[in-house]
DRENNU-850167 format. One record per residue (C-alpha): residue in one letter; residue number from 1; x, y, z. Coordinates in pm, 1 decimal, padded with zeros to 6 digits. Each point is the difference from the previous one (the first is absolute). Layout:
BEGIN
+-----+-----+----------+----------+----------+
! res !   n !       px !       py !       pz !
+-----+-----+----------+----------+----------+
!   A ! NUM !        X !        Y !        Z !
...
+-----+-----+----------+----------+----------+
//
This chain:
BEGIN
+-----+-----+----------+----------+----------+
! res !   n !       px !       py !       pz !
+-----+-----+----------+----------+----------+
!   M !   1 !  12544.5 !  10446.7 !  11753.3 !
!   D !   2 ! -00274.9 ! -00044.9 !  00253.4 !
!   T !   3 ! -00320.1 ! -00150.6 ! -00138.3 !
!   N !   4 ! -00162.5 ! -00003.1 !  00342.7 !
!   H !   5 ! -00147.7 !  00345.7 ! -00049.4 !
!   K !   6 ! -00146.0 ! -00078.7 ! -00340.0 !
!   K !   7 ! -00351.7 ! -00119.7 ! -00071.2 !
!   A !   8 ! -00119.9 ! -00231.6 ! -00276.0 !
!   M !   9 ! -00335.4 ! -00078.8 ! -00156.6 !
!   I !  10 ! -00085.2 ! -00332.3 ! -00158.3 !
!   M !  11 ! -00287.3 ! -00034.6 ! -00245.2 !
!   M !  12 ! -00160.9 ! -00336.9 ! -00069.3 !
!   A !  13 ! -00277.0 ! -00095.1 ! -00244.3 !
!   T !  14 ! -00193.4 ! -00316.9 !  00083.4 !
!   Y !  15 ! -00246.9 ! -00234.0 ! -00165.7 !
!   N !  16 ! -00079.0 ! -00354.0 !  00118.5 !
!   G !  17 !  00335.9 ! -00037.6 !  00166.6 !
!   E !  18 ! -00101.2 ! -00208.0 !  00301.2 !
!   S !  19 !  00259.8 ! -00270.0 ! -00070.9 !
!   Y !  20 !  00299.8 !  00231.1 !  00022.4 !
!   I !  21 ! -00092.9 !  00338.0 !  00147.8 !
!   K !  22 !  00082.8 ! -00081.6 !  00361.6 !
!   E !  23 !  00348.0 ! -00125.8 ! -00084.3 !
!   Q !  24 !  00073.8 !  00312.8 ! -00200.5 !
!   I !  25 ! -00109.6 !  00235.9 !  00276.6 !
!   Q !  26 !  00199.5 ! -00202.6 !  00250.9 !
!   S !  27 !  00306.5 !  00064.3 ! -00217.1 !
!   L !  28 ! -00074.0 !  00372.4 !  00029.8 !
!   Q !  29 ! -00028.9 ! -00031.2 !  00376.7 !
!   K !  30 !  00342.5 ! -00168.1 !  00009.3 !
!   Q !  31 !  00168.2 !  00292.3 ! -00176.8 !
!   T !  32 !  00301.3 !  00139.8 !  00182.1 !
!   F !  33 ! -00136.2 !  00344.5 ! -00090.0 !
!   K !  34 ! -00302.5 !  00039.3 !  00224.8 !
!   D !  35 ! -00145.7 !  00346.3 ! -00066.3 !
!   W !  36 ! -00232.9 ! -00080.7 ! -00287.5 !
!   E !  37 ! -00371.7 !  00031.7 ! -00067.7 !
!   L !  38 ! -00199.1 ! -00238.3 ! -00218.6 !
!   Y !  39 ! -00294.5 !  00109.0 ! -00214.2 !
!   I !  40 ! -00204.9 ! -00257.5 ! -00188.8 !
!   S !  41 ! -00259.3 !  00013.6 ! -00277.1 !
!   D !  42 ! -00210.7 ! -00311.8 ! -00049.1 !
!   D !  43 ! -00171.8 ! -00062.1 ! -00333.4 !
!   H !  44 ! -00312.6 ! -00169.0 !  00144.2 !
!   S !  45 !  00156.3 ! -00330.1 !  00104.1 !
!   T !  46 ! -00246.4 ! -00289.0 !  00024.6 !
!   D !  47 !  00217.1 ! -00215.5 !  00227.4 !
!   H !  48 !  00123.1 !  00065.4 !  00356.3 !
!   T !  49 !  00260.4 !  00263.9 ! -00093.6 !
!   L !  50 ! -00179.6 !  00284.5 !  00178.1 !
!   N !  51 ! -00062.3 ! -00207.1 !  00312.8 !
!   I !  52 !  00369.3 ! -00083.0 !  00019.9 !
!   L !  53 !  00096.9 !  00364.7 ! -00053.7 !
!   N !  54 ! -00242.4 !  00123.8 !  00264.5 !
!   D !  55 !  00136.4 ! -00250.1 !  00252.9 !
!   L !  56 !  00358.3 !  00103.3 ! -00074.8 !
!   Q !  57 ! -00091.8 !  00366.7 !  00027.0 !
!   K !  58 ! -00133.2 ! -00050.0 !  00354.4 !
!   D !  59 !  00343.2 ! -00114.0 !  00114.6 !
!   D !  60 !  00215.3 !  00244.9 ! -00195.9 !
!   P !  61 ! -00086.2 !  00372.4 ! -00005.9 !
!   R !  62 !  00242.7 !  00051.0 ! -00288.2 !
!   I !  63 ! -00264.6 ! -00153.6 ! -00228.0 !
!   K !  64 ! -00167.4 !  00337.3 ! -00029.2 !
!   K !  65 ! -00278.3 ! -00031.9 ! -00251.4 !
!   I !  66 ! -00178.1 ! -00264.1 ! -00204.7 !
!   I !  67 ! -00209.1 !  00157.5 ! -00275.9 !
!   T !  68 ! -00211.6 ! -00157.0 ! -00273.2 !
!   N !  69 !  00029.8 !  00075.9 ! -00368.0 !
!   N !  70 ! -00347.2 !  00141.4 ! -00058.4 !
!   T !  71 !  00077.7 !  00151.7 ! -00338.1 !
!   Q !  72 ! -00170.8 ! -00153.7 ! -00300.9 !
!   Y !  73 !  00336.8 ! -00130.3 ! -00124.4 !
!   H !  74 !  00151.6 ! -00317.4 !  00140.0 !
!   G !  75 !  00311.6 ! -00206.8 ! -00043.3 !
!   A !  76 !  00346.7 !  00017.8 !  00153.1 !
!   F !  77 !  00097.9 !  00324.6 ! -00173.9 !
!   A !  78 ! -00322.3 !  00186.3 !  00079.6 !
!   N !  79 !  00015.9 ! -00119.6 !  00360.1 !
!   Y !  80 !  00353.8 !  00128.0 !  00046.5 !
!   F !  81 ! -00082.4 !  00338.2 ! -00149.7 !
!   N !  82 ! -00303.3 !  00019.2 !  00228.6 !
!   L !  83 !  00228.3 ! -00049.8 !  00300.1 !
!   M !  84 !  00265.1 !  00241.4 ! -00123.9 !
!   R !  85 ! -00261.7 !  00272.0 ! -00049.8 !
!   Y !  86 ! -00122.7 ! -00054.9 !  00354.9 !
!   V !  87 !  00351.7 !  00027.1 !  00141.7 !
!   Q !  88 !  00081.4 !  00304.7 ! -00209.7 !
!   T !  89 ! -00313.0 !  00190.4 !  00102.7 !
!   Q !  90 ! -00072.5 ! -00126.5 !  00352.8 !
!   C !  91 !  00333.6 ! -00081.9 !  00163.1 !
!   A !  92 !  00273.7 !  00216.8 !  00144.5 !
!   P !  93 !  00332.5 ! -00016.8 ! -00184.6 !
!   V !  94 !  00268.1 ! -00244.0 !  00114.1 !
!   D !  95 !  00363.9 ! -00034.9 ! -00097.7 !
!   Y !  96 ! -00017.5 ! -00314.4 ! -00212.4 !
!   Y !  97 ! -00261.0 ! -00203.3 ! -00188.9 !
!   F !  98 ! -00013.1 ! -00372.9 ! -00075.6 !
!   Y !  99 ! -00236.1 ! -00233.2 ! -00186.9 !
!   C ! 100 ! -00092.0 ! -00348.4 !  00111.6 !
!   D ! 101 ! -00165.3 ! -00294.7 ! -00173.2 !
!   Q ! 102 ! -00234.2 ! -00215.1 !  00205.1 !
!   D ! 103 !  00178.9 ! -00329.4 ! -00056.9 !
!   D ! 104 !  00373.1 !  00067.9 !  00029.9 !
!   I ! 105 !  00245.4 ! -00011.5 !  00289.2 !
!   W ! 106 !  00239.3 !  00286.1 !  00071.4 !
!   D ! 107 !  00348.8 ! -00051.3 !  00134.6 !
!   E ! 108 !  00014.2 !  00148.6 !  00350.6 !
!   K ! 109 !  00255.5 !  00260.0 ! -00112.0 !
!   K ! 110 ! -00179.9 !  00109.7 ! -00318.3 !
!   I ! 111 ! -00135.6 !  00332.1 !  00122.9 !
!   S ! 112 !  00313.3 !  00084.1 !  00195.7 !
!   L ! 113 !  00238.3 ! -00070.9 ! -00288.2 !
!   E ! 114 ! -00209.7 !  00190.2 ! -00251.1 !
!   I ! 115 ! -00033.9 !  00301.1 !  00228.7 !
!   K ! 116 !  00375.7 !  00004.7 !  00056.3 !
!   S ! 117 !  00050.1 ! -00013.7 ! -00375.5 !
!   M ! 118 ! -00238.6 !  00292.9 ! -00050.5 !
!   E ! 119 !  00160.7 !  00196.4 !  00283.9 !
!   K ! 120 !  00333.6 ! -00023.1 ! -00180.8 !
!   L ! 121 ! -00159.3 !  00151.5 ! -00309.8 !
!   E ! 122 ! -00161.7 !  00273.8 !  00207.9 !
!   E ! 123 !  00332.8 !  00079.9 !  00166.1 !
!   K ! 124 !  00159.6 !  00036.4 ! -00341.9 !
!   Y ! 125 ! -00279.2 !  00180.1 ! -00188.8 !
!   G ! 126 ! -00210.2 !  00159.3 !  00275.6 !
!   K ! 127 ! -00314.5 ! -00110.1 !  00181.5 !
!   T ! 128 ! -00222.7 !  00204.5 ! -00229.8 !
!   N ! 129 !  00120.4 ! -00202.0 ! -00297.7 !
!   P ! 130 ! -00210.8 ! -00304.4 ! -00097.5 !
!   V ! 131 !  00172.3 ! -00332.5 !  00066.5 !
!   F ! 132 ! -00108.5 ! -00351.6 ! -00095.7 !
!   C ! 133 !  00131.0 ! -00339.4 !  00102.3 !
!   Y ! 134 ! -00073.3 ! -00360.0 ! -00097.8 !
!   C ! 135 !  00146.8 ! -00342.8 !  00067.6 !
!   D ! 136 !  00019.3 ! -00347.4 ! -00145.9 !
!   L ! 137 ! -00255.1 ! -00269.7 !  00087.6 !
!   E ! 138 !  00000.8 ! -00378.7 !  00007.9 !
!   F ! 139 ! -00274.7 ! -00231.4 ! -00122.9 !
!   Y ! 140 ! -00201.1 ! -00237.4 !  00216.7 !
!   D ! 141 ! -00291.9 ! -00219.8 ! -00101.4 !
!   K ! 142 ! -00346.6 !  00023.5 !  00155.1 !
!   N ! 143 !  00103.6 ! -00239.1 !  00276.0 !
!   G ! 144 !  00297.4 !  00212.7 !  00099.2 !
!   T ! 145 !  00260.8 ! -00226.9 ! -00160.2 !
!   D ! 146 !  00315.9 !  00173.3 ! -00119.6 !
!   Q ! 147 !  00028.2 ! -00019.2 ! -00379.6 !
!   H ! 148 !  00370.4 !  00088.3 !  00010.3 !
!   D ! 149 ! -00055.5 !  00280.2 ! -00247.5 !
!   K ! 150 ! -00002.7 !  00377.8 !  00024.0 !
!   M ! 151 ! -00123.7 !  00290.6 ! -00206.7 !
!   S ! 152 !  00347.6 !  00120.1 ! -00095.8 !
!   N ! 153 !  00044.0 ! -00327.9 ! -00190.9 !
!   H ! 154 ! -00275.3 !  00112.5 ! -00236.3 !
!   I ! 155 !  00084.4 !  00367.5 ! -00050.1 !
!   R ! 156 !  00260.0 !  00073.9 ! -00265.2 !
!   T ! 157 !  00022.6 !  00371.1 !  00084.0 !
!   Q ! 158 ! -00056.0 !  00122.7 !  00353.5 !
!   F ! 159 ! -00229.6 !  00299.9 !  00044.1 !
!   I ! 160 !  00283.6 !  00200.4 !  00153.4 !
!   D ! 161 !  00219.2 ! -00066.6 ! -00305.8 !
!   N ! 162 ! -00254.0 !  00136.6 ! -00246.9 !
!   P ! 163 ! -00323.0 !  00113.8 !  00167.3 !
!   Y ! 164 ! -00135.8 !  00146.4 ! -00326.3 !
!   N ! 165 ! -00080.0 ! -00354.1 ! -00113.3 !
!   S ! 166 ! -00298.6 !  00015.8 !  00237.3 !
!   F ! 167 ! -00176.5 !  00236.9 ! -00237.4 !
!   F ! 168 ! -00036.8 ! -00298.0 ! -00235.1 !
!   K ! 169 !  00013.0 ! -00318.5 !  00210.0 !
!   D ! 170 ! -00138.9 ! -00080.4 !  00343.6 !
!   Q ! 171 !  00237.6 ! -00270.2 !  00122.7 !
!   Y ! 172 !  00265.9 !  00196.2 !  00184.3 !
!   V ! 173 ! -00138.7 !  00100.3 !  00340.2 !
!   W ! 174 ! -00241.3 ! -00200.3 !  00215.5 !
!   G ! 175 ! -00216.8 !  00183.1 !  00252.8 !
!   T ! 176 !  00083.0 ! -00214.4 !  00300.5 !
!   T ! 177 !  00369.3 !  00096.2 ! -00036.3 !
!   I ! 178 ! -00055.3 !  00378.1 ! -00018.4 !
!   G ! 179 !  00071.5 !  00274.6 !  00250.8 !
!   H ! 180 !  00002.4 !  00376.6 ! -00059.4 !
!   N ! 181 ! -00001.6 !  00321.7 !  00198.3 !
!   F ! 182 ! -00264.8 !  00267.5 !  00050.1 !
!   A ! 183 !  00162.4 !  00230.6 ! -00255.5 !
!   L ! 184 ! -00092.6 ! -00250.6 ! -00271.3 !
!   W ! 185 ! -00339.9 ! -00080.6 !  00149.4 !
!   K ! 186 ! -00119.4 !  00359.5 ! -00013.5 !
!   L ! 187 !  00070.9 !  00014.4 ! -00373.4 !
!   V ! 188 ! -00217.9 ! -00299.4 ! -00086.7 !
!   N ! 189 ! -00322.4 !  00086.2 ! -00183.0 !
!   L ! 190 ! -00236.0 ! -00294.0 !  00052.0 !
!   G ! 191 ! -00280.7 !  00130.3 ! -00219.2 !
!   T ! 192 ! -00359.1 ! -00097.3 !  00074.9 !
!   S ! 193 ! -00143.7 ! -00350.4 !  00009.1 !
!   A ! 194 ! -00192.6 !  00080.0 ! -00319.3 !
!   Q ! 195 !  00325.6 !  00096.9 ! -00175.2 !
!   V ! 196 !  00222.0 ! -00285.5 !  00115.2 !
!   K ! 197 ! -00261.2 ! -00277.8 !  00044.1 !
!   N ! 198 !  00198.9 ! -00326.4 !  00013.3 !
!   N ! 199 !  00240.4 !  00098.2 ! -00275.3 !
!   I ! 200 !  00324.3 !  00097.4 !  00175.4 !
!   S ! 201 !  00217.7 ! -00212.2 !  00225.7 !
!   H ! 202 !  00104.6 !  00206.1 !  00303.0 !
!   D ! 203 !  00361.2 ! -00121.1 ! -00000.3 !
!   V ! 204 !  00058.3 !  00068.9 ! -00368.6 !
!   Y ! 205 ! -00162.9 !  00342.1 !  00043.2 !
!   L ! 206 !  00223.1 !  00084.5 !  00296.8 !
!   S ! 207 !  00306.0 ! -00112.6 ! -00194.1 !
!   K ! 208 ! -00077.5 !  00262.7 ! -00264.4 !
!   Y ! 209 !  00005.3 !  00270.1 !  00268.3 !
!   A ! 210 !  00324.0 ! -00143.1 !  00133.1 !
!   L ! 211 !  00178.0 ! -00001.7 ! -00336.2 !
!   T ! 212 ! -00111.8 !  00355.7 ! -00071.4 !
!   Y ! 213 !  00056.0 !  00170.7 !  00334.6 !
!   A ! 214 !  00181.3 ! -00219.5 !  00251.9 !
!   Q ! 215 !  00342.0 ! -00124.3 !  00096.4 !
!   I ! 216 ! -00015.8 ! -00380.4 ! -00011.9 !
!   A ! 217 !  00167.8 ! -00271.4 !  00206.9 !
!   Y ! 218 ! -00005.8 ! -00376.0 ! -00048.0 !
!   I ! 219 !  00071.5 ! -00254.2 !  00273.7 !
!   P ! 220 !  00120.3 ! -00320.2 ! -00174.1 !
!   V ! 221 ! -00126.5 ! -00218.4 !  00282.6 !
!   T ! 222 ! -00322.2 ! -00204.5 !  00011.3 !
!   L ! 223 ! -00196.2 !  00174.6 !  00276.8 !
!   V ! 224 ! -00338.8 ! -00139.5 ! -00106.2 !
!   K ! 225 ! -00124.1 ! -00356.9 ! -00030.8 !
!   Y ! 226 ! -00233.8 !  00037.4 ! -00296.9 !
!   R ! 227 ! -00265.8 ! -00267.1 !  00008.0 !
!   R ! 228 ! -00134.1 ! -00122.6 ! -00334.4 !
!   T ! 229 ! -00353.7 ! -00110.7 !  00085.1 !
!   G ! 230 ! -00138.8 ! -00030.7 ! -00351.5 !
!   N ! 231 ! -00215.5 !  00308.7 !  00053.2 !
!   N ! 232 !  00273.5 !  00263.8 ! -00021.3 !
!   V ! 233 ! -00067.5 !  00297.2 ! -00224.2 !
!   S ! 234 !  00364.0 !  00030.5 ! -00106.4 !
!   G ! 235 !  00171.0 ! -00263.9 ! -00208.7 !
!   T ! 236 !  00363.7 ! -00098.7 !  00021.6 !
!   P ! 237 !  00206.8 !  00136.8 ! -00289.3 !
!   G ! 238 !  00069.3 ! -00296.0 ! -00225.5 !
!   V ! 239 !  00312.3 ! -00159.2 ! -00137.5 !
!   Y ! 240 ! -00008.2 ! -00006.3 ! -00379.8 !
!   T ! 241 !  00010.6 ! -00368.5 ! -00090.9 !
!   I ! 242 ! -00120.1 ! -00119.6 ! -00341.2 !
!   N ! 243 ! -00333.0 ! -00109.4 !  00151.0 !
!   N ! 244 ! -00047.4 !  00333.0 !  00174.5 !
!   I ! 245 !  00078.4 !  00189.1 ! -00318.9 !
!   L ! 246 ! -00254.7 ! -00206.2 ! -00194.9 !
!   K ! 247 ! -00262.4 !  00061.8 !  00266.8 !
!   K ! 248 !  00064.4 !  00374.4 ! -00015.2 !
!   I ! 249 ! -00030.0 !  00003.7 ! -00378.1 !
!   I ! 250 ! -00327.9 ! -00194.1 !  00017.9 !
!   N ! 251 ! -00128.6 !  00231.6 !  00273.4 !
!   F ! 252 !  00123.3 !  00324.2 ! -00158.6 !
!   N ! 253 ! -00330.9 !  00167.8 !  00075.2 !
!   Q ! 254 !  00077.9 ! -00046.6 !  00368.9 !
!   I ! 255 !  00338.8 !  00164.3 ! -00053.8 !
!   I ! 256 ! -00179.7 !  00295.2 ! -00159.1 !
!   D ! 257 ! -00247.9 !  00025.5 !  00286.8 !
!   D ! 258 !  00272.8 ! -00021.6 !  00265.2 !
!   A ! 259 !  00206.0 !  00266.9 ! -00173.9 !
!   A ! 260 ! -00306.7 !  00219.3 ! -00049.4 !
!   R ! 261 ! -00082.0 ! -00006.3 !  00370.6 !
!   N ! 262 !  00350.5 !  00111.3 !  00087.9 !
!   F ! 263 !  00003.1 !  00265.8 ! -00273.6 !
!   W ! 264 ! -00335.8 !  00132.1 !  00118.2 !
!   G ! 265 !  00136.9 !  00024.2 !  00354.4 !
!   T ! 266 !  00305.9 !  00183.4 ! -00129.2 !
!   L ! 267 ! -00212.8 !  00253.5 ! -00185.2 !
!   F ! 268 ! -00238.9 !  00044.4 !  00294.5 !
!   F ! 269 !  00306.7 !  00066.3 !  00212.4 !
!   A ! 270 !  00152.0 !  00244.8 ! -00248.7 !
!   Y ! 271 ! -00318.1 !  00204.4 ! -00034.2 !
!   H ! 272 ! -00075.6 !  00016.4 !  00374.9 !
!   V ! 273 !  00336.0 !  00064.9 !  00165.2 !
!   P ! 274 !  00019.0 !  00310.0 !  00221.4 !
!   K ! 275 !  00352.0 !  00093.0 ! -00111.6 !
!   K ! 276 !  00107.0 !  00017.5 ! -00363.1 !
!   S ! 277 !  00346.2 ! -00115.8 ! -00101.2 !
!   E ! 278 !  00205.6 ! -00074.2 ! -00307.6 !
!   V ! 279 ! -00077.0 ! -00370.8 !  00014.0 !
!   I ! 280 ! -00374.8 !  00073.0 !  00016.1 !
!   K ! 281 !  00028.8 !  00211.5 ! -00313.8 !
!   D ! 282 !  00203.5 ! -00272.1 ! -00169.9 !
!   I ! 283 ! -00235.5 ! -00285.6 !  00090.1 !
!   K ! 284 ! -00300.6 !  00187.6 ! -00137.0 !
!   E ! 285 !  00190.6 !  00059.9 ! -00323.0 !
!   C ! 286 !  00096.2 ! -00369.4 ! -00007.0 !
!   F ! 287 ! -00366.4 ! -00098.0 ! -00026.6 !
!   N ! 288 ! -00080.2 !  00271.3 ! -00254.4 !
!   N ! 289 !  00212.7 ! -00122.0 ! -00290.0 !
!   N ! 290 !  00269.5 ! -00247.3 ! -00102.3 !
!   K ! 291 !  00263.5 !  00272.8 ! -00006.1 !
!   G ! 292 ! -00074.5 !  00075.3 !  00365.0 !
!   Q ! 293 !  00012.6 ! -00369.9 !  00080.6 !
!   K ! 294 !  00340.9 ! -00044.5 ! -00160.4 !
!   K ! 295 !  00128.7 !  00309.2 !  00178.4 !
!   F ! 296 ! -00121.1 ! -00122.9 !  00338.7 !
!   F ! 297 !  00137.5 ! -00352.9 ! -00040.1 !
!   N ! 298 !  00341.7 !  00132.5 ! -00104.5 !
!   K ! 299 !  00017.5 !  00278.1 !  00257.4 !
!   Y ! 300 ! -00095.1 ! -00220.6 !  00295.9 !
!   N ! 301 !  00144.3 ! -00332.4 ! -00127.1 !
!   V ! 302 ! -00340.7 ! -00161.6 !  00038.9 !
!   L ! 303 ! -00002.4 ! -00383.6 ! -00002.2 !
!   K ! 304 !  00363.0 !  00003.1 ! -00111.9 !
!   N ! 305 !  00093.2 ! -00305.9 !  00204.8 !
!   E ! 306 ! -00329.2 ! -00186.3 ! -00029.2 !
!   S ! 307 ! -00055.7 ! -00315.3 ! -00202.7 !
!   T ! 308 ! -00029.6 !  00033.4 ! -00375.8 !
!   L ! 309 ! -00357.0 ! -00132.4 !  00001.9 !
!   G ! 310 ! -00096.8 !  00234.2 !  00283.3 !
!   K ! 311 !  00140.0 !  00303.1 ! -00183.0 !
!   I ! 312 ! -00154.3 ! -00090.4 ! -00333.7 !
!   S ! 313 ! -00347.9 ! -00072.2 !  00135.0 !
!   T ! 314 ! -00009.4 !  00325.6 !  00199.6 !
!   K ! 315 !  00127.6 !  00212.4 ! -00287.6 !
!   V ! 316 ! -00238.2 ! -00160.5 ! -00249.8 !
!   V ! 317 ! -00303.8 !  00055.4 !  00223.1 !
!   L ! 318 !  00106.9 !  00359.6 !  00064.8 !
!   S ! 319 !  00118.0 !  00110.9 ! -00345.9 !
!   T ! 320 ! -00291.2 ! -00154.5 ! -00189.8 !
!   G ! 321 ! -00257.6 !  00136.8 !  00243.3 !
!   L ! 322 ! -00146.4 ! -00348.0 !  00055.1 !
!   Y ! 323 ! -00056.1 !  00087.2 !  00365.9 !
!   K ! 324 ! -00258.9 !  00260.1 ! -00103.6 !
!   H ! 325 ! -00230.4 ! -00281.8 ! -00110.9 !
!   S ! 326 ! -00009.7 ! -00159.1 !  00346.3 !
!   S ! 327 ! -00313.5 !  00040.2 !  00210.2 !
!   I ! 328 !  00164.7 !  00230.6 !  00252.4 !
!   F ! 329 !  00090.1 !  00259.7 ! -00264.1 !
!   K ! 330 ! -00338.5 ! -00036.1 ! -00170.4 !
!   H ! 331 ! -00201.3 !  00055.8 !  00316.1 !
!   E ! 332 !  00214.7 !  00200.5 !  00242.5 !
!   R ! 333 !  00134.2 !  00355.6 ! -00006.2 !
!   Y ! 334 !  00344.4 !  00058.5 !  00144.4 !
!   K ! 335 ! -00007.3 !  00381.1 ! -00022.7 !
+-----+-----+----------+----------+----------+
//
């Protein structure tokens, strides 16, 4: 397989990332795969992020465009969707798409290895078939010190083993590890800024498209150094110690809100997909009544290998309809 004739696009959302942004982009410039373009959306940074980006752009023509999120909705999710809409409407198609945080470091072979993995799927299933790839990542602190830990240590069930779990939990796929082809990209309905606001995480949303339409590959290698700065939007999936369990019970309202946000994203996805399928029909039925929920969980083995507490809390929030009392379901329409 020859990746030299393929082209990749990287999308990056930024906000006050002056401490780390240069090191991340340098890791992109060190990639063994060279034919990529970088598009950036900045959410009105108040530090020197834009100055750094503009200086880097002068020396590297592959940094194609730096736009500003001028919608009325702000936050990491809204900023990413702003960028994705720009790319979808203003940019020519490329072979493969990647997503980049502002404060991580990519292994120099990340793009190359993920493209090769996707090429294998395309050889087997055809280039017009959507394919999706993700990898493991390792944790670093804000100073770049290795924490000797990786995401796979915290995930009981890999996305590739049961992707349908992502309809109910958002811990399985992290945006900075994702790659997918154009066949998947052209299916993605991003909605309008007024519909999505800052309510849907781009990586969780893309994973729902992947589980419904794509062939999926997982690379069990840490190709990303994921920096925990204290300002990350995503939290590390926890280990269920007694103290953690007590904290979750005390903060059950937060569990409800977290589940509700994911459920709302699932329903927005289901009611806005361009291609209907059996799983779309089933997931809508799952949220309509308890009989549909039981059918879906049994048919797709949802959360089968997850922790007992994780399964119980999700099923309770779903079957009792507690999620409908969260602010997102009270104030937002998913249809």
